[in-house]
C-alpha positions in Angstrom: 11.3 52.1 -108.5 10.3 55.0 -106.5 13.1 57.4 -106.7 13.7 60.2 -104.0 13.7 62.8 -106.6 11.2 64.6 -104.9 13.4 65.8 -102.3 12.0 69.3 -102.3 8.9 67.7 -100.9 11.1 67.0 -97.8 11.6 70.7 -97.3 7.8 71.2 -97.3 7.9 68.5 -94.8 10.1 70.4 -92.8 7.9 73.6 -93.1 5.0 71.7 -91.8 6.9 70.6 -88.9 7.8 74.1 -87.9 4.4 75.1 -87.8 3.3 72.3 -85.8 6.0 72.3 -83.2 6.7 76.1 -83.1 6.3 76.7 -79.2 5.8 72.8 -78.8 8.4 72.5 -76.3 8.7 73.3 -72.6 5.3 72.0 -71.8 4.3 70.5 -68.3 2.9 67.2 -67.5 -0.8 66.7 -66.3 -3.3 64.1 -66.0 -2.2 60.7 -66.7 1.2 61.8 -68.0 2.2 61.1 -64.5 1.9 57.3 -64.3 4.7 56.2 -66.5 6.8 58.9 -65.1 6.4 58.0 -61.6 7.1 54.2 -62.2 10.2 55.0 -64.7 11.9 57.5 -62.0 11.2 54.5 -59.3 12.8 52.0 -61.5 15.9 54.5 -62.3 16.3 55.1 -58.5 16.3 51.2 -57.9 18.1 50.1 -60.8 15.4 48.0 -62.1 15.6 48.4 -66.0 14.9 44.8 -67.0 12.0 44.1 -64.5 10.4 47.6 -65.3 10.2 47.0 -69.0 8.9 43.9 -68.8 6.4 44.6 -66.1 2.9 45.4 -67.3 1.7 49.0 -66.5 -1.8 49.3 -66.1 -3.5 48.2 -68.9 -0.5 48.2 -71.0 2.2 45.6 -71.9 4.6 47.8 -73.9 8.5 47.0 -73.4 9.6 49.5 -75.9 7.4 52.2 -74.6 8.5 51.7 -71.2 12.3 51.3 -72.1 11.9 54.8 -73.6 10.5 56.2 -70.6 13.3 54.7 -68.3 15.8 56.3 -70.6 13.9 59.6 -70.3 13.9 59.5 -66.6 17.7 58.3 -66.5 19.1 60.9 -68.8 17.2 64.0 -68.0 14.4 63.3 -65.6 10.6 63.4 -65.6 10.3 67.4 -65.7 11.8 68.0 -69.1 10.3 67.3 -72.3 13.1 67.9 -74.4 14.0 64.2 -75.0 10.3 63.1 -75.4 9.4 65.9 -77.8 12.6 65.6 -80.0 11.8 61.9 -80.4 8.2 62.9 -81.7 9.4 65.4 -84.1 11.8 62.7 -85.6 9.0 60.2 -85.8 6.6 62.9 -87.3 9.2 63.8 -90.1 9.9 60.2 -90.8 6.2 59.6 -90.9 5.7 62.5 -93.7 8.7 61.3 -95.5 6.9 57.8 -95.7 3.9 59.5 -97.0 5.9 61.3 -99.9 7.1 57.8 -101.1 3.8 56.3 -101.0 2.4 59.0 -103.2 5.2 59.0 -105.6 4.6 55.2 -106.0 0.8 56.0 -106.6 1.7 58.5 -109.1 0.1 61.2 -107.3 1.2 65.0 -108.3 3.7 66.8 -106.2 0.8 69.4 -105.6 -1.5 66.7 -104.2 1.5 65.3 -102.1 2.0 68.8 -100.7 -1.5 68.6 -99.8 -1.5 65.5 -98.0 1.7 66.3 -96.3 -0.1 69.5 -94.7 -3.1 67.5 -93.7 -1.0 64.6 -92.3 1.3 67.1 -90.4 -1.2 69.6 -89.3 -4.6 67.8 -88.6 -5.9 68.9 -85.4 -6.3 65.3 -84.2 -2.5 65.2 -84.0 -2.9 67.5 -80.9 -2.5 65.1 -77.9 -0.2 62.7 -79.7 2.1 65.8 -80.5 2.0 67.6 -77.1 1.6 65.0 -74.2 4.1 63.6 -72.5 3.0 59.9 -72.9 1.1 59.6 -76.3 4.5 59.5 -78.4 4.0 55.5 -78.0 0.8 56.2 -80.3 2.8 58.0 -82.7 5.5 55.3 -82.8 3.1 52.4 -83.0 1.0 54.3 -85.8 4.4 55.1 -87.7 5.4 51.5 -87.7 1.8 50.6 -89.1 1.8 53.1 -91.8 5.4 52.2 -93.0 4.5 48.2 -92.8 1.6 48.6 -95.0 3.3 51.3 -97.4 6.2 48.8 -98.0 3.5 46.1 -98.8 1.7 48.6 -101.2 5.0 49.7 -102.7 5.7 45.8 -103.5 2.3 45.0 -104.9 2.0 48.0 -106.9 5.5 48.1 -108.3 6.6 45.9 -111.2 4.6 43.0 -111.9 7.3 40.7 -113.2 9.9 41.5 -110.1 10.4 38.4 -108.1 9.5 37.9 -104.5 12.4 38.9 -102.3 12.8 38.0 -98.7 13.3 41.6 -97.7 9.6 42.2 -99.2 8.3 39.9 -96.4 10.7 40.4 -93.5 10.8 44.4 -93.4 7.0 44.7 -93.0 6.9 41.9 -90.1 9.7 43.5 -88.3 8.0 46.8 -88.4 4.7 45.3 -87.1 6.6 43.6 -84.5 8.4 46.8 -83.2 5.0 48.5 -83.5 3.3 45.9 -81.1 6.1 46.1 -78.7 5.4 49.8 -78.4 1.8 49.9 -78.0 -1.0 47.5 -78.7 -2.7 49.5 -81.5 0.0 48.2 -83.6 -2.1 45.1 -84.1 -4.1 47.7 -86.8 -1.2 46.7 -89.3 -2.5 43.1 -89.2 -6.0 44.2 -90.2 -4.5 46.5 -92.8 -2.6 43.6 -94.1 -5.6 41.4 -94.2 -7.4 44.4 -96.2 -4.5 44.3 -98.7 -4.3 40.7 -99.1 -8.1 40.2 -99.7 -8.0 43.3 -102.1 -5.3 42.3 -104.4 -6.7 38.9 -104.7 -10.2 39.4 -105.1 -10.7 43.0 -106.3 -7.5 44.3 -108.0 -5.7 41.3 -109.5 -1.9 41.5 -109.4 0.9 39.2 -110.5 1.5 35.9 -109.0 4.8 37.1 -107.1 3.2 40.2 -105.7 0.4 38.2 -104.5 2.5 35.5 -102.9 4.5 38.4 -101.3 1.2 40.1 -99.5 0.0 36.7 -98.5 3.1 35.7 -96.9 3.5 38.9 -95.0 -0.1 38.5 -93.9 0.6 35.0 -92.5 3.9 36.1 -90.7 2.1 39.0 -89.4 -0.9 36.7 -87.9 1.7 34.4 -86.2 3.3 37.3 -84.4 0.0 38.9 -83.7 -1.1 35.6 -82.2 2.2 35.2 -80.2 2.0 38.7 -78.9 -1.6 38.1 -77.5 -0.4 34.9 -75.8 2.6 36.8 -74.3 0.1 39.7 -73.2 -2.0 37.0 -71.6 0.8 35.3 -69.9 2.0 38.7 -68.6 -1.6 39.2 -67.0 -3.0 41.9 -69.1 -5.9 41.2 -70.9 -9.1 43.3 -71.7 -10.7 44.6 -68.5 -13.3 47.3 -67.7 -13.4 49.9 -69.1 -11.4 48.5 -71.8 -13.5 45.4 -72.6 -14.9 44.4 -76.0 -18.0 46.1 -77.0 -19.0 45.3 -80.5 -22.2 47.5 -80.2 -20.0 50.3 -79.6 -18.2 50.0 -83.0 -20.6 52.4 -84.9 -20.4 54.9 -82.4 -16.8 54.7 -82.2 -16.3 54.8 -86.0 -18.5 57.9 -86.1 -16.6 59.6 -83.5 -13.1 58.9 -85.2 -14.2 59.5 -89.0 -16.2 62.5 -87.9 -13.2 64.1 -86.3 -11.1 63.4 -89.2 -13.7 65.4 -91.6 -14.2 68.3 -89.2 -11.9 71.1 -90.3 -12.1 72.8 -86.6 -10.8 71.6 -83.5 -13.1 69.3 -81.4 -12.5 71.4 -78.4 -15.3 73.7 -79.6 -17.3 71.2 -81.8 -17.8 68.2 -79.6 -19.1 69.8 -76.5 -21.4 71.7 -78.7 -22.6 68.8 -80.4 -23.3 67.2 -77.0 -25.4 70.2 -75.9 -26.5 71.8 -79.0 -28.4 74.7 -77.2 -25.4 75.8 -75.5 -23.9 77.2 -78.9 -26.2 76.8 -81.8 -23.7 78.6 -84.1 -20.9 76.1 -83.2 -23.2 73.3 -84.3 -24.5 74.8 -87.5 -20.6 75.7 -88.2 -19.3 72.2 -87.4 -22.1 70.5 -89.3 -21.5 72.6 -92.5 -18.0 72.3 -92.4 -17.8 68.6 -92.2 -20.5 68.4 -94.7 -18.5 70.7 -97.2 -15.2 68.5 -96.5 -17.2 65.1 -97.3 -18.7 66.5 -100.3 -15.6 68.0 -101.7 -13.8 64.7 -100.9 -16.4 62.7 -102.5 -16.4 64.7 -105.7 -12.7 64.9 -105.9 -12.6 61.3 -105.7 -15.1 60.4 -108.1 -13.4 62.6 -110.6 -10.1 60.9 -110.1 -8.4 58.1 -112.2 -7.6 56.3 -109.1 -11.4 56.0 -107.7 -11.1 52.3 -107.1 -7.8 52.9 -105.3 -9.5 55.5 -103.1 -12.0 52.8 -101.9 -8.9 50.6 -100.7 -7.8 53.8 -98.7 -11.1 54.1 -97.0 -10.8 50.5 -96.2 -7.5 50.8 -94.7 -8.5 53.8 -92.5 -11.3 51.7 -91.1 -9.5 48.6 -90.6 -6.4 50.1 -89.0 -8.4 51.6 -86.2 -8.5 47.7 -85.2 -8.6 46.7 -82.3 -9.4 49.9 -80.6 -12.7 50.6 -82.6 -14.2 47.5 -80.8 -13.5 48.7 -77.2 -16.1 50.2 -74.7 -13.5 53.1 -74.0 -12.0 55.1 -76.7 -10.6 58.7 -77.4 -9.8 61.1 -80.0 -6.1 60.1 -79.7 -6.9 56.7 -81.2 -8.0 58.3 -84.3 -4.7 59.2 -85.0 -3.8 56.0 -86.8 -6.5 57.0 -89.6 -5.0 60.3 -90.4 -2.4 58.9 -92.5 -5.0 57.4 -94.7 -7.2 60.3 -94.6 -4.5 62.5 -95.8 -3.9 60.2 -98.7 -7.6 60.3 -99.6 -7.4 64.2 -99.7 -4.4 63.9 -101.9 -6.3 61.8 -104.2 -9.4 64.0 -104.4 -6.9 67.1 -105.0 -5.8 65.3 -108.2 -9.2 64.7 -109.3 -10.3 68.0 -108.7 -7.1 69.6 -110.6 -7.8 66.9 -113.4 -11.8 68.3 -113.4 -10.6 71.9 -113.8 -7.5 71.7 -115.4 -8.5 73.8 -118.7 -10.2 76.6 -116.3 -7.6 79.0 -115.1 -10.1 80.6 -112.7 -11.3 77.1 -111.3 -7.8 76.2 -110.6 -7.2 79.2 -108.7 -10.1 78.7 -106.8 -9.2 75.2 -106.0 -5.7 76.2 -104.8 -7.5 78.9 -102.5 -9.9 76.4 -101.0 -7.2 74.0 -100.5 -5.1 76.7 -98.6 -8.0 78.0 -96.4 -8.6 74.0 -95.4 -5.0 73.8 -94.4 -5.1 77.0 -92.8 -8.2 75.8 -90.7 -6.4 72.6 -89.7 -3.3 74.3 -88.7 -5.3 77.0 -86.5 -7.0 74.2 -84.7 -3.7 72.3 -84.1 -2.3 75.5 -82.7 -5.5 76.0 -80.6 -4.9 72.4 -79.2 -1.4 73.3 -78.4 -2.3 76.6 -76.6 -5.0 74.5 -74.5 -2.5 71.9 -73.5 0.2 74.5 -72.6 -2.3 76.6 -70.3 -3.5 73.0 -68.7 0.1 72.1 -68.0 0.8 75.6 -66.5 -1.9 75.1 -64.1 -0.6 71.7 -63.2 2.8 73.2 -62.5 1.3 76.2 -60.4 -0.5 73.5 -58.1 2.8 71.4 -57.6 4.6 74.6 -57.0 1.9 75.8 -54.3 2.0 72.4 -52.8 5.8 72.3 -52.9 5.8 75.7 -50.9 3.2 74.4 -48.4 5.3 71.2 -47.4 8.7 72.3 -48.0 9.9 73.0 -44.2 8.1 70.0 -42.8 10.3 68.0 -40.4 11.1 64.5 -41.2 8.9 61.9 -40.1 5.9 63.8 -40.8 2.8 62.7 -42.7 0.9 64.7 -45.4 -2.6 63.8 -45.9 -3.7 65.0 -49.3 -7.6 65.5 -50.0 -9.5 67.0 -52.7 -7.7 65.2 -55.8 -10.8 63.6 -57.1 -10.8 62.6 -60.7 -13.5 64.6 -62.1 -13.8 67.6 -64.6 -15.2 70.9 -64.2 -17.8 72.3 -66.5 -16.1 73.2 -69.8 -13.2 70.7 -69.3 -12.5 68.8 -72.4 -10.5 65.7 -73.4 -6.9 66.1 -72.8 -6.7 69.6 -74.0 -8.6 71.8 -71.4 -8.5 70.5 -67.7 -8.9 72.8 -64.7 -9.5 70.6 -61.3 -6.8 69.5 -59.2 -7.7 65.8 -59.4 -7.5 66.0 -63.0 -4.2 67.7 -63.2 -2.5 66.0 -60.7 -4.1 62.6 -61.7 -3.1 59.2 -60.1 -4.1 60.3 -56.6 -1.0 61.9 -55.2 1.3 60.1 -57.4 2.4 63.3 -59.0 3.2 64.9 -55.5 5.6 62.1 -54.8 8.0 64.0 -57.1 8.1 67.1 -55.1 7.6 65.6 -51.5 10.7 66.5 -48.9 13.1 63.7 -47.9 11.6 61.6 -45.0 7.9 63.0 -45.4 5.3 60.5 -46.4 2.3 61.4 -48.4 -1.1 59.6 -48.4 -4.2 60.3 -50.0 -8.0 60.1 -48.6 -11.5 59.9 -49.9 -12.5 63.7 -49.9 -15.7 62.6 -48.4 -14.2 61.4 -45.2 -15.1 63.5 -42.1 -11.8 62.1 -40.3 -8.9 59.7 -41.0 -6.7 57.6 -38.7 -3.1 57.2 -40.0 -1.6 53.9 -38.8 1.1 53.4 -37.4 1.4 56.7 -36.0 2.7 57.2 -32.4 0.8 59.4 -29.8 1.8 63.1 -30.5 3.1 62.7 -34.0 2.1 65.6 -36.7 0.0 65.0 -39.5 -0.3 67.7 -42.2 -3.8 67.8 -43.8 -3.7 69.6 -47.4 -6.8 70.1 -48.9 -7.1 71.1 -52.7 -11.0 71.3 -52.6 -12.8 74.4 -53.5 -10.5 75.3 -56.1 -7.7 76.5 -53.6 -5.0 74.8 -51.4 -5.2 75.1 -47.7 -3.6 73.1 -44.8 -3.6 72.6 -41.3 -1.7 71.0 -38.7 -3.3 67.8 -36.9 -1.8 66.2 -33.8 -2.8 62.6 -33.0 -4.5 62.5 -29.8 -2.9 60.5 -26.8 -4.5 57.5 -25.7 
């Protein structure tokens, strides 16, 4: 039985959290952070909680996600990140605790567990999930996936003579259900359970009770997954462009996800350089060298480990839990977050393998600790770079909102503000959700974000920036329209009176 005797590891987890979230509060919304905030704000004002949480939002049908956004809007409002960031901190800490339990069950050393905790908590791929306003759903869904599969692994790798218990089946399925209701990526747990069922039946034989448990869990998960798919279909949300199935995209998606896991440096610099190698040859060289060293080191460490076969299972889980996102035409770095847990477990296994290889070489042990420390520092520095980029991007969005607020603050009730120049395009050098500079990307969803700052009685509309003129109806002759233009990197506005007939 796994004991929580390694409680000092929770202190390590707390230290990792402190590094990850220092100056991680007080951020501002930008890009698609606006959509759920707008809808939740409207639902609060109209006392429409039930209809809001069960109504699909864009491509999502996620009642628990929407319920939390409603709670956030109802308690502290859309501007503060205090509740959202606090929830993220709690979820991440639980994830680190679950990781510690799994490494104890797999009999990894405390040093290897510390290494894994550092990788799991400080990997730069956590950036968007940690510091965004609406990606906490990814963290919550992934935590349910990790916890569900960890429970299965703990049962299967435990006492072979222990009888099957009802809780061994109910708990993983319950976590799977919660994950699905938070975000669709919770389906990854079903793929992971499939891998476990096949593995412990065909590859690594276990006792009859354990085998029966894992297949029972799999069958229950399958039933829940099918029910969720049907409910989503009834709710009117199925796969649609640009989120349609694309089986030919799987190799490229896997390459992006697994490649990002192996990168010791943030993708903010690496990926743009890879796309355009001649823009920064040295960045490409450092990126390729760093990823190659990491992959080679992991491979050699795992090969020397007594758990090399289990490492193959961990790799299979990392790939399987990327289902179904890896099969879609449009994916992003955020979706690789699911695999970070299994990658951290693989790093911990490789660390123990290297420790076994050099156990009698004093200087080699010091070198191993030094290399491990440098790797963690590189990941932590990259995560902090991502935080700084997102903080700066949010501050740009806040500046645009403040400028707009000042421009329309004294408009008379009944006025109409025509907003132009909020095209959803990136400027050269903009990257992912980290570094954005154009008004349209900072204030995404047309003028949705501007609705939070419009004066009472003032109507805000948007128009294609390429239009030479616009007719706003119904507007009586002589009424006033204010045209606000975000184009050209600056805000300008003018008054326009509708001509008399």
